[in-house]
MIROZA-593637 format. One record per residue (C-alpha): residue number from 1; x, y, z; residue in one letter. Coordinates in steps of 0.5 Angstrom, whole numbers, plus 500, padded with zeros to 3 digits. Each point is the difference from the previous one (the first is absolute). Example, Ala and Ser with C-alpha at 12.3 -4.5 7.8 and 13.67 -1.06 7.14 Angstrom:
2
<site><i>1</i><px>525</px><py>491</py><pz>516</pz><aa>a</aa></site>
<site><i>2</i><px>502</px><py>507</py><pz>498</pz><aa>s</aa></site>
***
This chain:
271
<site><i>1</i><px>551</px><py>903</py><pz>829</pz><aa>m</aa></site>
<site><i>2</i><px>496</px><py>495</py><pz>497</pz><aa>i</aa></site>
<site><i>3</i><px>500</px><py>503</py><pz>493</pz><aa>h</aa></site>
<site><i>4</i><px>508</px><py>498</py><pz>500</pz><aa>l</aa></site>
<site><i>5</i><px>499</px><py>493</py><pz>501</pz><aa>l</aa></site>
<site><i>6</i><px>501</px><py>495</py><pz>494</pz><aa>p</aa></site>
<site><i>7</i><px>495</px><py>496</py><pz>497</pz><aa>t</aa></site>
<site><i>8</i><px>499</px><py>493</py><pz>499</pz><aa>y</aa></site>
<site><i>9</i><px>494</px><py>497</py><pz>496</pz><aa>y</aa></site>
<site><i>10</i><px>502</px><py>493</py><pz>500</pz><aa>g</aa></site>
<site><i>11</i><px>501</px><py>499</py><pz>492</pz><aa>n</aa></site>
<site><i>12</i><px>505</px><py>495</py><pz>498</pz><aa>t</aa></site>
<site><i>13</i><px>505</px><py>505</py><pz>497</pz><aa>t</aa></site>
<site><i>14</i><px>501</px><py>504</py><pz>506</pz><aa>e</aa></site>
<site><i>15</i><px>506</px><py>498</py><pz>505</pz><aa>d</aa></site>
<site><i>16</i><px>498</px><py>499</py><pz>507</pz><aa>p</aa></site>
<site><i>17</i><px>507</px><py>501</py><pz>503</pz><aa>y</aa></site>
<site><i>18</i><px>500</px><py>507</py><pz>497</pz><aa>m</aa></site>
<site><i>19</i><px>494</px><py>502</py><pz>503</pz><aa>h</aa></site>
<site><i>20</i><px>502</px><py>498</py><pz>507</pz><aa>i</aa></site>
<site><i>21</i><px>507</px><py>503</py><pz>499</pz><aa>k</aa></site>
<site><i>22</i><px>497</px><py>507</py><pz>498</pz><aa>q</aa></site>
<site><i>23</i><px>495</px><py>499</py><pz>505</pz><aa>f</aa></site>
<site><i>24</i><px>505</px><py>499</py><pz>505</pz><aa>f</aa></site>
<site><i>25</i><px>504</px><py>507</py><pz>498</pz><aa>e</aa></site>
<site><i>26</i><px>493</px><py>504</py><pz>501</pz><aa>i</aa></site>
<site><i>27</i><px>499</px><py>497</py><pz>506</pz><aa>c</aa></site>
<site><i>28</i><px>507</px><py>502</py><pz>503</pz><aa>a</aa></site>
<site><i>29</i><px>499</px><py>507</py><pz>499</pz><aa>t</aa></site>
<site><i>30</i><px>493</px><py>500</py><pz>504</pz><aa>i</aa></site>
<site><i>31</i><px>500</px><py>501</py><pz>507</pz><aa>k</aa></site>
<site><i>32</i><px>493</px><py>499</py><pz>504</pz><aa>i</aa></site>
<site><i>33</i><px>500</px><py>502</py><pz>507</pz><aa>q</aa></site>
<site><i>34</i><px>499</px><py>494</py><pz>505</pz><aa>n</aa></site>
<site><i>35</i><px>501</px><py>495</py><pz>494</pz><aa>l</aa></site>
<site><i>36</i><px>506</px><py>496</py><pz>499</pz><aa>d</aa></site>
<site><i>37</i><px>503</px><py>498</py><pz>492</pz><aa>d</aa></site>
<site><i>38</i><px>496</px><py>493</py><pz>500</pz><aa>e</aa></site>
<site><i>39</i><px>494</px><py>503</py><pz>502</pz><aa>q</aa></site>
<site><i>40</i><px>500</px><py>506</py><pz>495</pz><aa>i</aa></site>
<site><i>41</i><px>501</px><py>495</py><pz>495</pz><aa>k</aa></site>
<site><i>42</i><px>494</px><py>496</py><pz>502</pz><aa>m</aa></site>
<site><i>43</i><px>496</px><py>506</py><pz>500</pz><aa>r</aa></site>
<site><i>44</i><px>502</px><py>502</py><pz>493</pz><aa>l</aa></site>
<site><i>45</i><px>501</px><py>494</py><pz>496</pz><aa>f</aa></site>
<site><i>46</i><px>493</px><py>499</py><pz>499</pz><aa>p</aa></site>
<site><i>47</i><px>500</px><py>507</py><pz>496</pz><aa>f</aa></site>
<site><i>48</i><px>505</px><py>498</py><pz>495</pz><aa>s</aa></site>
<site><i>49</i><px>496</px><py>494</py><pz>498</pz><aa>l</aa></site>
<site><i>50</i><px>495</px><py>500</py><pz>494</pz><aa>k</aa></site>
<site><i>51</i><px>495</px><py>496</py><pz>496</pz><aa>d</aa></site>
<site><i>52</i><px>502</px><py>492</py><pz>501</pz><aa>k</aa></site>
<site><i>53</i><px>505</px><py>502</py><pz>505</pz><aa>a</aa></site>
<site><i>54</i><px>495</px><py>503</py><pz>504</pz><aa>k</aa></site>
<site><i>55</i><px>495</px><py>495</py><pz>500</pz><aa>s</aa></site>
<site><i>56</i><px>505</px><py>495</py><pz>502</pz><aa>w</aa></site>
<site><i>57</i><px>502</px><py>504</py><pz>506</pz><aa>l</aa></site>
<site><i>58</i><px>493</px><py>500</py><pz>502</pz><aa>y</aa></site>
<site><i>59</i><px>499</px><py>492</py><pz>499</pz><aa>s</aa></site>
<site><i>60</i><px>505</px><py>499</py><pz>505</pz><aa>l</aa></site>
<site><i>61</i><px>498</px><py>498</py><pz>507</pz><aa>p</aa></site>
<site><i>62</i><px>499</px><py>505</py><pz>505</pz><aa>n</aa></site>
<site><i>63</i><px>505</px><py>498</py><pz>505</pz><aa>a</aa></site>
<site><i>64</i><px>506</px><py>504</py><pz>502</pz><aa>e</aa></site>
<site><i>65</i><px>506</px><py>500</py><pz>496</pz><aa>h</aa></site>
<site><i>66</i><px>507</px><py>503</py><pz>500</pz><aa>t</aa></site>
<site><i>67</i><px>503</px><py>504</py><pz>495</pz><aa>w</aa></site>
<site><i>68</i><px>505</px><py>494</py><pz>498</pz><aa>e</aa></site>
<site><i>69</i><px>494</px><py>495</py><pz>500</pz><aa>e</aa></site>
<site><i>70</i><px>496</px><py>505</py><pz>495</pz><aa>l</aa></site>
<site><i>71</i><px>505</px><py>501</py><pz>495</pz><aa>s</aa></site>
<site><i>72</i><px>502</px><py>493</py><pz>500</pz><aa>n</aa></site>
<site><i>73</i><px>493</px><py>498</py><pz>498</pz><aa>k</aa></site>
<site><i>74</i><px>500</px><py>506</py><pz>495</pz><aa>f</aa></site>
<site><i>75</i><px>506</px><py>497</py><pz>496</pz><aa>l</aa></site>
<site><i>76</i><px>498</px><py>493</py><pz>501</pz><aa>q</aa></site>
<site><i>77</i><px>493</px><py>502</py><pz>496</pz><aa>k</aa></site>
<site><i>78</i><px>503</px><py>505</py><pz>495</pz><aa>f</aa></site>
<site><i>79</i><px>507</px><py>496</py><pz>499</pz><aa>f</aa></site>
<site><i>80</i><px>498</px><py>493</py><pz>500</pz><aa>p</aa></site>
<site><i>81</i><px>505</px><py>494</py><pz>500</pz><aa>a</aa></site>
<site><i>82</i><px>499</px><py>499</py><pz>492</pz><aa>q</aa></site>
<site><i>83</i><px>502</px><py>507</py><pz>499</pz><aa>k</aa></site>
<site><i>84</i><px>506</px><py>499</py><pz>504</pz><aa>t</aa></site>
<site><i>85</i><px>502</px><py>494</py><pz>497</pz><aa>n</aa></site>
<site><i>86</i><px>500</px><py>503</py><pz>493</pz><aa>k</aa></site>
<site><i>87</i><px>504</px><py>506</py><pz>502</pz><aa>i</aa></site>
<site><i>88</i><px>505</px><py>495</py><pz>503</pz><aa>r</aa></site>
<site><i>89</i><px>501</px><py>496</py><pz>494</pz><aa>k</aa></site>
<site><i>90</i><px>501</px><py>506</py><pz>496</pz><aa>e</aa></site>
<site><i>91</i><px>505</px><py>503</py><pz>505</pz><aa>i</aa></site>
<site><i>92</i><px>504</px><py>493</py><pz>500</pz><aa>l</aa></site>
<site><i>93</i><px>499</px><py>499</py><pz>492</pz><aa>g</aa></site>
<site><i>94</i><px>502</px><py>507</py><pz>498</pz><aa>f</aa></site>
<site><i>95</i><px>503</px><py>501</py><pz>493</pz><aa>t</aa></site>
<site><i>96</i><px>502</px><py>506</py><pz>497</pz><aa>q</aa></site>
<site><i>97</i><px>497</px><py>502</py><pz>494</pz><aa>k</aa></site>
<site><i>98</i><px>503</px><py>501</py><pz>493</pz><aa>d</aa></site>
<site><i>99</i><px>502</px><py>507</py><pz>499</pz><aa>r</aa></site>
<site><i>100</i><px>499</px><py>502</py><pz>507</pz><aa>e</aa></site>
<site><i>101</i><px>505</px><py>504</py><pz>503</pz><aa>a</aa></site>
<site><i>102</i><px>503</px><py>498</py><pz>506</pz><aa>f</aa></site>
<site><i>103</i><px>497</px><py>506</py><pz>505</pz><aa>h</aa></site>
<site><i>104</i><px>494</px><py>498</py><pz>497</pz><aa>e</aa></site>
<site><i>105</i><px>500</px><py>493</py><pz>502</pz><aa>c</aa></site>
<site><i>106</i><px>503</px><py>501</py><pz>506</pz><aa>w</aa></site>
<site><i>107</i><px>494</px><py>505</py><pz>502</pz><aa>e</aa></site>
<site><i>108</i><px>495</px><py>495</py><pz>498</pz><aa>r</aa></site>
<site><i>109</i><px>503</px><py>495</py><pz>504</pz><aa>y</aa></site>
<site><i>110</i><px>500</px><py>505</py><pz>506</pz><aa>k</aa></site>
<site><i>111</i><px>492</px><py>502</py><pz>499</pz><aa>e</aa></site>
<site><i>112</i><px>499</px><py>492</py><pz>499</pz><aa>m</aa></site>
<site><i>113</i><px>503</px><py>499</py><pz>507</pz><aa>i</aa></site>
<site><i>114</i><px>496</px><py>506</py><pz>503</pz><aa>s</aa></site>
<site><i>115</i><px>493</px><py>498</py><pz>498</pz><aa>s</aa></site>
<site><i>116</i><px>501</px><py>494</py><pz>504</pz><aa>c</aa></site>
<site><i>117</i><px>503</px><py>501</py><pz>507</pz><aa>p</aa></site>
<site><i>118</i><px>498</px><py>494</py><pz>503</pz><aa>h</aa></site>
<site><i>119</i><px>504</px><py>496</py><pz>494</pz><aa>h</aa></site>
<site><i>120</i><px>504</px><py>496</py><pz>506</pz><aa>n</aa></site>
<site><i>121</i><px>506</px><py>500</py><pz>495</pz><aa>i</aa></site>
<site><i>122</i><px>507</px><py>501</py><pz>503</pz><aa>e</aa></site>
<site><i>123</i><px>504</px><py>506</py><pz>497</pz><aa>r</aa></site>
<site><i>124</i><px>506</px><py>496</py><pz>498</pz><aa>w</aa></site>
<site><i>125</i><px>495</px><py>496</py><pz>496</pz><aa>m</aa></site>
<site><i>126</i><px>497</px><py>506</py><pz>497</pz><aa>q</aa></site>
<site><i>127</i><px>506</px><py>502</py><pz>497</pz><aa>m</aa></site>
<site><i>128</i><px>502</px><py>493</py><pz>498</pz><aa>q</aa></site>
<site><i>129</i><px>493</px><py>500</py><pz>496</pz><aa>s</aa></site>
<site><i>130</i><px>502</px><py>507</py><pz>497</pz><aa>f</aa></site>
<site><i>131</i><px>507</px><py>498</py><pz>498</pz><aa>y</aa></site>
<site><i>132</i><px>498</px><py>494</py><pz>496</pz><aa>k</aa></site>
<site><i>133</i><px>494</px><py>503</py><pz>497</pz><aa>g</aa></site>
<site><i>134</i><px>504</px><py>505</py><pz>496</pz><aa>l</aa></site>
<site><i>135</i><px>502</px><py>499</py><pz>493</pz><aa>l</aa></site>
<site><i>136</i><px>507</px><py>497</py><pz>498</pz><aa>d</aa></site>
<site><i>137</i><px>503</px><py>507</py><pz>499</pz><aa>s</aa></site>
<site><i>138</i><px>498</px><py>503</py><pz>506</pz><aa>e</aa></site>
<site><i>139</i><px>502</px><py>495</py><pz>504</pz><aa>r</aa></site>
<site><i>140</i><px>507</px><py>500</py><pz>497</pz><aa>m</aa></site>
<site><i>141</i><px>500</px><py>507</py><pz>502</pz><aa>m</aa></site>
<site><i>142</i><px>498</px><py>499</py><pz>507</pz><aa>v</aa></site>
<site><i>143</i><px>506</px><py>495</py><pz>501</pz><aa>d</aa></site>
<site><i>144</i><px>505</px><py>505</py><pz>497</pz><aa>a</aa></site>
<site><i>145</i><px>498</px><py>505</py><pz>505</pz><aa>t</aa></site>
<site><i>146</i><px>499</px><py>495</py><pz>506</pz><aa>s</aa></site>
<site><i>147</i><px>507</px><py>499</py><pz>501</pz><aa>g</aa></site>
<site><i>148</i><px>501</px><py>494</py><pz>504</pz><aa>e</aa></site>
<site><i>149</i><px>493</px><py>497</py><pz>497</pz><aa>g</aa></site>
<site><i>150</i><px>493</px><py>502</py><pz>502</pz><aa>l</aa></site>
<site><i>151</i><px>499</px><py>493</py><pz>504</pz><aa>m</aa></site>
<site><i>152</i><px>506</px><py>502</py><pz>505</pz><aa>n</aa></site>
<site><i>153</i><px>496</px><py>507</py><pz>502</pz><aa>k</aa></site>
<site><i>154</i><px>495</px><py>500</py><pz>505</pz><aa>t</aa></site>
<site><i>155</i><px>493</px><py>502</py><pz>498</pz><aa>a</aa></site>
<site><i>156</i><px>500</px><py>507</py><pz>502</pz><aa>d</aa></site>
<site><i>157</i><px>507</px><py>501</py><pz>496</pz><aa>e</aa></site>
<site><i>158</i><px>496</px><py>497</py><pz>494</pz><aa>a</aa></site>
<site><i>159</i><px>495</px><py>505</py><pz>501</pz><aa>f</aa></site>
<site><i>160</i><px>504</px><py>505</py><pz>500</pz><aa>t</aa></site>
<site><i>161</i><px>504</px><py>498</py><pz>494</pz><aa>l</aa></site>
<site><i>162</i><px>493</px><py>499</py><pz>496</pz><aa>f</aa></site>
<site><i>163</i><px>498</px><py>507</py><pz>502</pz><aa>e</aa></site>
<site><i>164</i><px>507</px><py>503</py><pz>498</pz><aa>s</aa></site>
<site><i>165</i><px>499</px><py>497</py><pz>493</pz><aa>l</aa></site>
<site><i>166</i><px>493</px><py>502</py><pz>499</pz><aa>s</aa></site>
<site><i>167</i><px>502</px><py>507</py><pz>501</pz><aa>a</aa></site>
<site><i>168</i><px>506</px><py>500</py><pz>495</pz><aa>n</aa></site>
<site><i>169</i><px>495</px><py>496</py><pz>495</pz><aa>s</aa></site>
<site><i>170</i><px>495</px><py>506</py><pz>501</pz><aa>q</aa></site>
<site><i>171</i><px>505</px><py>505</py><pz>499</pz><aa>q</aa></site>
<site><i>172</i><px>503</px><py>497</py><pz>494</pz><aa>w</aa></site>
<site><i>173</i><px>493</px><py>499</py><pz>497</pz><aa>s</aa></site>
<site><i>174</i><px>499</px><py>508</py><pz>501</pz><aa>h</aa></site>
<site><i>175</i><px>507</px><py>501</py><pz>497</pz><aa>n</aa></site>
<site><i>176</i><px>498</px><py>496</py><pz>494</pz><aa>k</aa></site>
<site><i>177</i><px>494</px><py>503</py><pz>499</pz><aa>g</aa></site>
<site><i>178</i><px>503</px><py>507</py><pz>500</pz><aa>r</aa></site>
<site><i>179</i><px>505</px><py>498</py><pz>494</pz><aa>g</aa></site>
<site><i>180</i><px>494</px><py>498</py><pz>495</pz><aa>a</aa></site>
<site><i>181</i><px>499</px><py>507</py><pz>497</pz><aa>p</aa></site>
<site><i>182</i><px>508</px><py>500</py><pz>498</pz><aa>m</aa></site>
<site><i>183</i><px>499</px><py>493</py><pz>496</pz><aa>k</aa></site>
<site><i>184</i><px>495</px><py>503</py><pz>496</pz><aa>a</aa></site>
<site><i>185</i><px>504</px><py>506</py><pz>498</pz><aa>v</aa></site>
<site><i>186</i><px>506</px><py>496</py><pz>498</pz><aa>v</aa></site>
<site><i>187</i><px>495</px><py>495</py><pz>496</pz><aa>s</aa></site>
<site><i>188</i><px>497</px><py>506</py><pz>496</pz><aa>e</aa></site>
<site><i>189</i><px>507</px><py>503</py><pz>499</pz><aa>v</aa></site>
<site><i>190</i><px>503</px><py>493</py><pz>497</pz><aa>s</aa></site>
<site><i>191</i><px>493</px><py>499</py><pz>496</pz><aa>t</aa></site>
<site><i>192</i><px>501</px><py>507</py><pz>497</pz><aa>n</aa></site>
<site><i>193</i><px>508</px><py>499</py><pz>498</pz><aa>s</aa></site>
<site><i>194</i><px>498</px><py>493</py><pz>497</pz><aa>e</aa></site>
<site><i>195</i><px>495</px><py>504</py><pz>495</pz><aa>i</aa></site>
<site><i>196</i><px>505</px><py>505</py><pz>498</pz><aa>a</aa></site>
<site><i>197</i><px>505</px><py>495</py><pz>499</pz><aa>a</aa></site>
<site><i>198</i><px>495</px><py>496</py><pz>495</pz><aa>k</aa></site>
<site><i>199</i><px>498</px><py>507</py><pz>497</pz><aa>l</aa></site>
<site><i>200</i><px>507</px><py>501</py><pz>498</pz><aa>d</aa></site>
<site><i>201</i><px>501</px><py>493</py><pz>497</pz><aa>v</aa></site>
<site><i>202</i><px>494</px><py>501</py><pz>496</pz><aa>m</aa></site>
<site><i>203</i><px>502</px><py>507</py><pz>497</pz><aa>c</aa></site>
<site><i>204</i><px>507</px><py>497</py><pz>498</pz><aa>s</aa></site>
<site><i>205</i><px>497</px><py>494</py><pz>497</pz><aa>l</aa></site>
<site><i>206</i><px>495</px><py>504</py><pz>496</pz><aa>l</aa></site>
<site><i>207</i><px>505</px><py>505</py><pz>498</pz><aa>q</aa></site>
<site><i>208</i><px>504</px><py>494</py><pz>497</pz><aa>q</aa></site>
<site><i>209</i><px>494</px><py>498</py><pz>496</pz><aa>a</aa></site>
<site><i>210</i><px>500</px><py>507</py><pz>497</pz><aa>v</aa></site>
<site><i>211</i><px>507</px><py>502</py><pz>499</pz><aa>t</aa></site>
<site><i>212</i><px>506</px><py>496</py><pz>498</pz><aa>g</aa></site>
<site><i>213</i><px>507</px><py>499</py><pz>503</pz><aa>p</aa></site>
<site><i>214</i><px>503</px><py>506</py><pz>497</pz><aa>l</aa></site>
<site><i>215</i><px>494</px><py>505</py><pz>501</pz><aa>g</aa></site>
<site><i>216</i><px>496</px><py>498</py><pz>493</pz><aa>n</aa></site>
<site><i>217</i><px>493</px><py>498</py><pz>499</pz><aa>k</aa></site>
<site><i>218</i><px>499</px><py>493</py><pz>499</pz><aa>v</aa></site>
<site><i>219</i><px>495</px><py>497</py><pz>496</pz><aa>e</aa></site>
<site><i>220</i><px>494</px><py>497</py><pz>503</pz><aa>v</aa></site>
<site><i>221</i><px>494</px><py>497</py><pz>498</pz><aa>q</aa></site>
<site><i>222</i><px>496</px><py>505</py><pz>504</pz><aa>d</aa></site>
<site><i>223</i><px>504</px><py>506</py><pz>502</pz><aa>q</aa></site>
<site><i>224</i><px>495</px><py>504</py><pz>502</pz><aa>s</aa></site>
<site><i>225</i><px>497</px><py>495</py><pz>505</pz><aa>f</aa></site>
<site><i>226</i><px>507</px><py>500</py><pz>503</pz><aa>a</aa></site>
<site><i>227</i><px>501</px><py>507</py><pz>500</pz><aa>e</aa></site>
<site><i>228</i><px>493</px><py>501</py><pz>504</pz><aa>h</aa></site>
<site><i>229</i><px>502</px><py>495</py><pz>505</pz><aa>m</aa></site>
<site><i>230</i><px>506</px><py>504</py><pz>501</pz><aa>l</aa></site>
<site><i>231</i><px>496</px><py>506</py><pz>501</pz><aa>e</aa></site>
<site><i>232</i><px>496</px><py>496</py><pz>505</pz><aa>q</aa></site>
<site><i>233</i><px>506</px><py>498</py><pz>504</pz><aa>a</aa></site>
<site><i>234</i><px>503</px><py>507</py><pz>501</pz><aa>n</aa></site>
<site><i>235</i><px>493</px><py>503</py><pz>502</pz><aa>a</aa></site>
<site><i>236</i><px>499</px><py>494</py><pz>505</pz><aa>l</aa></site>
<site><i>237</i><px>507</px><py>502</py><pz>503</pz><aa>q</aa></site>
<site><i>238</i><px>499</px><py>507</py><pz>500</pz><aa>a</aa></site>
<site><i>239</i><px>494</px><py>499</py><pz>504</pz><aa>r</aa></site>
<site><i>240</i><px>504</px><py>495</py><pz>505</pz><aa>n</aa></site>
<site><i>241</i><px>507</px><py>503</py><pz>501</pz><aa>p</aa></site>
<site><i>242</i><px>506</px><py>496</py><pz>502</pz><aa>q</aa></site>
<site><i>243</i><px>500</px><py>502</py><pz>507</pz><aa>n</aa></site>
<site><i>244</i><px>506</px><py>495</py><pz>503</pz><aa>d</aa></site>
<site><i>245</i><px>501</px><py>502</py><pz>507</pz><aa>p</aa></site>
<site><i>246</i><px>506</px><py>495</py><pz>500</pz><aa>y</aa></site>
<site><i>247</i><px>504</px><py>502</py><pz>494</pz><aa>s</aa></site>
<site><i>248</i><px>508</px><py>501</py><pz>501</pz><aa>n</aa></site>
<site><i>249</i><px>500</px><py>507</py><pz>497</pz><aa>t</aa></site>
<site><i>250</i><px>495</px><py>506</py><pz>502</pz><aa>y</aa></site>
<site><i>251</i><px>493</px><py>499</py><pz>497</pz><aa>n</aa></site>
<site><i>252</i><px>495</px><py>506</py><pz>499</pz><aa>p</aa></site>
<site><i>253</i><px>495</px><py>494</py><pz>501</pz><aa>g</aa></site>
<site><i>254</i><px>501</px><py>501</py><pz>508</pz><aa>w</aa></site>
<site><i>255</i><px>496</px><py>506</py><pz>500</pz><aa>r</aa></site>
<site><i>256</i><px>495</px><py>498</py><pz>496</pz><aa>n</aa></site>
<site><i>257</i><px>499</px><py>493</py><pz>504</pz><aa>h</aa></site>
<site><i>258</i><px>493</px><py>501</py><pz>504</pz><aa>p</aa></site>
<site><i>259</i><px>503</px><py>497</py><pz>506</pz><aa>n</aa></site>
<site><i>260</i><px>505</px><py>506</py><pz>501</pz><aa>f</aa></site>
<site><i>261</i><px>495</px><py>506</py><pz>498</pz><aa>r</aa></site>
<site><i>262</i><px>498</px><py>504</py><pz>507</pz><aa>w</aa></site>
<site><i>263</i><px>495</px><py>504</py><pz>496</pz><aa>n</aa></site>
<site><i>264</i><px>494</px><py>497</py><pz>498</pz><aa>n</aa></site>
<site><i>265</i><px>502</px><py>493</py><pz>501</pz><aa>n</aa></site>
<site><i>266</i><px>494</px><py>495</py><pz>501</pz><aa>p</aa></site>
<site><i>267</i><px>505</px><py>495</py><pz>502</pz><aa>n</aa></site>
<site><i>268</i><px>502</px><py>504</py><pz>507</pz><aa>v</aa></site>
<site><i>269</i><px>495</px><py>500</py><pz>505</pz><aa>q</aa></site>
<site><i>270</i><px>500</px><py>506</py><pz>504</pz><aa>q</aa></site>
<site><i>271</i><px>501</px><py>500</py><pz>507</pz><aa>s</aa></site>
***
């Protein structure tokens, strides 16, 4: 059963509260004959400590301790008052980051509160601190959905509202991500249409440079150059056919459009 216990080394990056919580969960599944729950915790707790944490335990006086006394000493040692004060300030002075979605900042705020269970900040003050720390646009959204106003709600009602808004924000973010590929396809079609239109104009201008208004040749100083440019434009247009999917009449270009081919289409991912 010892190998199931969580381990705590006493490093500053570790969370002593999380260690106690996980330790409780394991101990709740263990039953030893003639030992009550508190005695089981006292027997097993030393096996969950390593390195600096184990050295701290050995440094304690050999006096008898209750589990409550031992756990309080453990938290006082590895979660000092300075760290508590720092997290309290972060909770009370919480601010939403630029471009941070509502559900992201709400989860970050809840994690901050969970990291310091002994913060002694009342629930209504927690909700108020979160609300005041939101960006203006997000605060307006809360006001619009809160009905009679957030300040007229209880702390539990405000928490429920934030949970609901967070779920909606996460769903909207998911749907927005799914729509991104379609935007790329529309952009590509628009770009191809613009290129085709420019080629038509270019060919028309070059044709006017070579042929007069009645179909006769006009005198130009460098007729061979104009004819050469016309040939180049026609060749370019042949390589880039006008596939306008938005034409008012049937356009054969639909069947040639790369996004509407089902065979050998690199733009369509195989499912």
